[in-house]
N, C-alpha and C positions, 0 to 999 in steps of 0.2 A: 512343489519345486523348492518353497524353502525348508521343508523337513530334509529333503533329499539333499540339498546345498550342505546342511550344517552336520548332517549325519557322514556325507562323504569327507567334510574337512575334520572331524572326529576321529573318522579311522583313519586318516591320512597321518593325523597326528599320533594314535596309537600305533601303527606300523612304524613308525620311525623310533618312536621310542621303545620299542619290542626289538629292534635291531640294536638299537644300542645297550640297552641293558643286558641283551643276550652275550653281544660280543664281550662286555664288560665281563661279565660271569664264565664267558668259554675262558677269555686271555687269562684271569685269576686262577681259575682251575687246572689249566693246561700246565701254569707254572709251578703250583703246588706239587701237581703231577710227577714233574721232571723234577723237583725240589726235595722230595720226601717219599719216603714208602712207606712211613705208614705216619698220621697225624697224632699228638700227643700234646700233654698241654707243656711239655719241657720242650718239644720242637721250636723255635725261634721263630713263628709265623709273621710275630708283630714285624720283625725285623725285614723281613721278605714282601712285606705288603708297603712298607714304607720307601724298600727300593724302587718298588714297581711303581709307585706315585699314581695310584688310579684316582682321576678328579671327575665330576660333572657330574656324580651321584650321591644321593643324601646317604646313603649308608649301605654300610657292606656287613655279611657276619660269616664267617668261617666257623663249622664246628667238626669236630671230632666223630668216629664212629658212632657214639652214644649220641649224639644231638648236642653235647653239651658245647658252647659257645669257645672256641680258642680265640676269637679275634672278633671284637665287639665295639668298637670305640665310641661308637654315640649310643651305647646302652641300648640296642634297641630290643632285646630279649628280656626285657625287664619291663618295655612298656605294653599297654595293654593292646588286644589283637596283634600281637606277633603272631605270625603264620607257621607256628610249629607243626602242624599237621604235613604241610609242603615240605618242608626239612625232613621228616620222616621218609617221605613219597620219594626225595629227591636221594635220600640211604639207599633208598631200594634201587636206585638206577635210571631214575626219569629225569626227565630235563621237564621242566614247568614255567611258562610265564603265564600271567594273569596282568590283567590291565582294569582300572575305572575313572569314571570322572566324578568326582565328587566336590562338592563346596567351592566350586571356582578352582580347581586344580586337577592335573593330571597324575594319578597313582599307578605307577609301573614297576613289576618285579619277577625275579627272573632267579632260578633255583636249578644248580647243576649239581651231580655227584663230582668228587675228586676221586677217580678210578687208581687204582694199583694192583697190577697181577689178577685181573677183572673182576675185583669187589672196591665196593666203595669204602674210603679210609675217611670218608669227610664230606659235607656240602659246603657251597659256595653259596649265599645269598644277596642278590644286589639289589636294592629299592631304590626308587628316584619319586620325587615329588616336586612337581613343574609347574608353579603358579604363574609363572610368564607367560606359557602357552594357554594356560585355562582362561588366562584374563582376557589374552585374544580371543580364543572364542566364545566367551561371556558378550565382547564389544561386536564381536561381529554378528552375534544373538541379537543382540539390543539394535545395531544397525538395521538388520534383514526385520526386526518387529515393526520401526518405526517406518521403516519405507512402507512394509504390508500394508500398514494402516491407513498410508498416506496414498498408497495406489487402492487400497478398498475405498477410500473414501470419495477419491475423486473418481473410481467407475460406478459408485453408486448417482454421486451427482450428474455424470454422463447417463447413465439410465435412467434417470429420473427426466433429465432434458430432453432424451429420446422418446419418452412416452409419451413427456408432455408434448413434445411437436407432433407426434403421431396422432395422440388423441385430441390436440389443436384442430390440426387438418380432416381428422373422420369427423367431428363436432361440428367443422362446418361444411362438410359434405352433405351429415345427417341434418342439420338446418334447411339447407338445401333443397333436401327432398321433400321436408316437410312445407316449404312454401311453394313449391311446386304444386305439390298433393292439393293445397288450398287454392290453386288456379293462378299461383302467381308464376305464367310461365316467363317473363321477363328477366327472372331472377338468374343472375349469373356466378360462377365462382371462378375468383382471380387468385391462382395457384401457379405458384413460380415453380422452375427445377424441372427435371425428365424424371421423375421415379414413377413408380405405378399411381401413387394417388394424384399426381398430375394429371397422368394420361386418365386417369378415370375421372378428373375434372373437367378436362377436355371431351370425354365421351358425353358426359351427364351436360353439359352445355350443346352438345350437339342434338343431342336428345331433346333440350328444353326448345331448342329452333326449332326442330321438327313439330313438337308438340305445339308451340305458337303459331307455327306457318298451319298446322293443321287445325287446329283451335281456329283461326282465323278463317280458314276456309270454308269448315263448319257452320260457323257464323254465317258467312257470306252467302253460304247453299242455302241456307235458312232464309237469308231475307230473299232472296232470288226467289226461292221457289214460294215463299209468301206472296210476292208480287205478282209472279204467273199466274198461283193461282186465284189471286183477289181481283184481279182483272177479269175473266170470265166470270165468277161470280159476280161479282159487283153490275155486269152487264146485265146479266139472266135476271138479278132482282130487279134491275131499273125498267127492263123491259117488261117483267113480268107485272109490277106495280103498275106502269103505263096502263097494260090490259084493265087491269082491276079497279084504276080511278077514272077509266073513262065507260060506262053504262055504255052509251052511244056508239061505240066505238065502229068501224067501218069491218065489213069480212073481208076487206082485202088486206086493210090495215093491221085486223088482228093476223090474218096468214102471215103477212110479213113480219110481224114481232113475232109469232111462235116458231119461224123458220131462223128467225136471228136467233132466237133460245136454243134452237139446235144446235147451232153452228158455234156459238159457246161453249154447250154442253160437250157436241163432240171436241172440239181445240182442249178444253179441261179434259175429256179420258185420254186425250193423246198425251196432253204435258204426265199426269196421273201414271200413265203407263210407262213412259221414259223413267218417269223417276223410281217406278217399281223394278226397272228392267235396272238403272243404274243402283238402287239399295242389293239388288241379287248382286252384283258383278264387286259392291265393297264387299261382300260378305265373305267367310271365309268356306262357305258353304261351294264345292264345285260341282256341277253337273257331269255325268259320265259321259265321256268323248268318246266319239268313233269316228269312222272315216267318212267324209263330208266331200262328195263332188263338187266344186265350186262351180265347174262349167252350167252343171243343171241351177243352182242357185242362182244364178248371173240369167238364166233364161227364163226362171219363173220370176223374176225381180221385174225383167224389162216386160215380160208382159202382164204384168200386174201394173206396171207403171206406165202403158203407151197411152191409156184413154189421157193422163195426166197433161205426159206430152206433148200428144195431138190437139189439147183443148189450149196447148200457148204455144202453137206452130213450131214445136220442135221437133229434129230428126236425131233417132235412135239410130246409132251405129256400133256395132260389135264384131269383134274378131276372136275368137273364142279358140282355145285348142283344149284338146281332148286330153282325160286323166289328169287331171289337175285336182287329186287328194289331198284334203288336208285334216287333219285330227281335230277335231271339234265336235260339237252338238250342231244340231240343223238348224236351232231357232239361233245361236249366235253367230252361224256364217251367215245366215239371211240378215239379221240385222245389219252385218257390215255391209252388205252388199244393196242393201235396199238404201239405207241412210244415204250411202256415199252417191247413189243415182238419183234418189228423190233430191237430195243437198244439191245437184248438179242441174237437175231441172227445175226447183223454182227459184234460182239464182242466176238463171240465164237471160240471156238477152232475146225479146225476140225474134221468130224464126231462125235462131240458131241451131247447136246442135249437141249431142251428146253422146261422147267416141268412147264404149268399153273396150279394154283389151283384157285378154287373158294367157299367158302363157307359162312355161316353165323355163328358167334359168339356171345354167349350170348344171341341169339334171338332178338338181336337191332343192330347188327354190320354187313356191310357187309366186307369181308374183303379179296381182289384181291392177289394174291403171284406168282410171275415172277422168274424162278430161271433159272441160266444158265450154264453151264460147263466153261464159259470163261476163261480169263487170273486173272479178276478181277482187282479191282483197289487198290492200295497201301494206306496205312492208313493214310498218309500226306494227299491225295487228297481226302477223302472222305466226308470232311467237305465241297468241291466247289464242288460237281461234278452236283448239282442243278444249278449252276450259269451262265450265258449265254455266250456262245460261250467258255465256259471250256472245255478242253481236256485234259484227261491223255496222252495221247500221238498223238500230233497233226499228225502225218505223219501217222501212221496208222489210224486215224478218216478219214482223206484225202481221201487214198485208200478206206475207209468202205462205202465214200458218204457220212459221218457224216458232220452235219454244227455246230455241239455243240448247239445247239437249242432245241434238242426232250425232254431232262430230264427237262428243263426249264419250258417247256410248261407243262410237267407233271406236277409239282411244281406249277405252280401257277391253273391249271386248278384244281387240286384236294384242291388247299388254297381256290378258288372260289366254290367249291362245301362243303365248310365246313368240311373237310376232311383232314386226315394226310397221309404222304408218308414218308418212310421211306428207306435206303439204307444201307446194309449189307454184308461184306464178309464170304462165303460160306464154312464150312468145306472140306477140300478137293479140294477147288480151285473154281473159280466162284463168279458169284455177287447175291442175292437175293433181289428183291425190293418188298416190299409189300405195299399196298393202303388200307388205311381202312376208308369206307364212313358210313354212318347213312342208317339204311334200313328203305326206306320207304314204309310204309302199302300201301296196293293198295285199 
């Protein structure tokens, strides 16, 4: 840009100089053509030029047809570098102009033939040397150079500051990533602004929150699982030690101990099976889904759990619509139905009832509703009943044989099936669990 500006200024000055010296040469040549038919040394060229009074140029030379100077007040012909070749070209009838900028000055020269009867009778050479315009151009050049240097320095400083700011933020993000990689999930990035790096820090903080929550859930899950597995193992060990340490133990007492060991082993197997089910649900491997009839799953589950309900004096009631197909696996559908109905039986009141309803809503949603007449769940515990190992009443849950994993399996399974499950308190006591799944067109 600076070069273009300087070149444009120089060309503008050259243009004005060309117009000026060419006008002067044309004026002198026209006057000589009107005054003389032939230019010779005897002609009074000096007098004509004095009457004309040309000013504003450095030197004027007028020659005869042979190129000899008839008028040269500045002695230009005798100076080194006199353009004799251009004089000869002008005597051949050519108008010539050339200019240059050198040593802080503009040099402009114009050559014009003096014509008479179609032939050149002489030549006019007008030359101008302008140091004032040259000094202006040089000063402009120095000013632009200084401004360019200042702008360049300022630009470098700005770029360095921007790079420093960017690298500082990037470094802080890298440091945060290393901290989180080492397990410091509470690390946070405090970065103001609304640019991409600030958005990246916000996403990073959100991710670390998720990681921290996941890590806490994992730790709690491991602790709860260890506790759940430790209890039946401790019971089995205690009972087996009692048998070994009592050599004269009675047969009835031994059978009672062995029966207790079997029950504890069965509880251990149930807990282990449910943990394996949750592990499968947490994995990224998906089982192949097919069309499953929820009515058949409910009927089979009610038939399987009817002895348990009868032993507790409970009544099982159902209202099932046909063609309630969903896209799932046989095992996942059975897990949802079995755990909900078993949960309703275990935590029901004596001589209570369990009501199961299966229907199609709006022609596109399969709704499974399980109602019980149990003690219900306090409002403060409702948000947590689908958490793993969560129990409202731990003593009552252990007495009922619960592990705190059944509703967690229901939740994860329904989520895998792209559905929803809700739990609400019923008016008059008890709970209502409702599962909503998309109807699968067979």
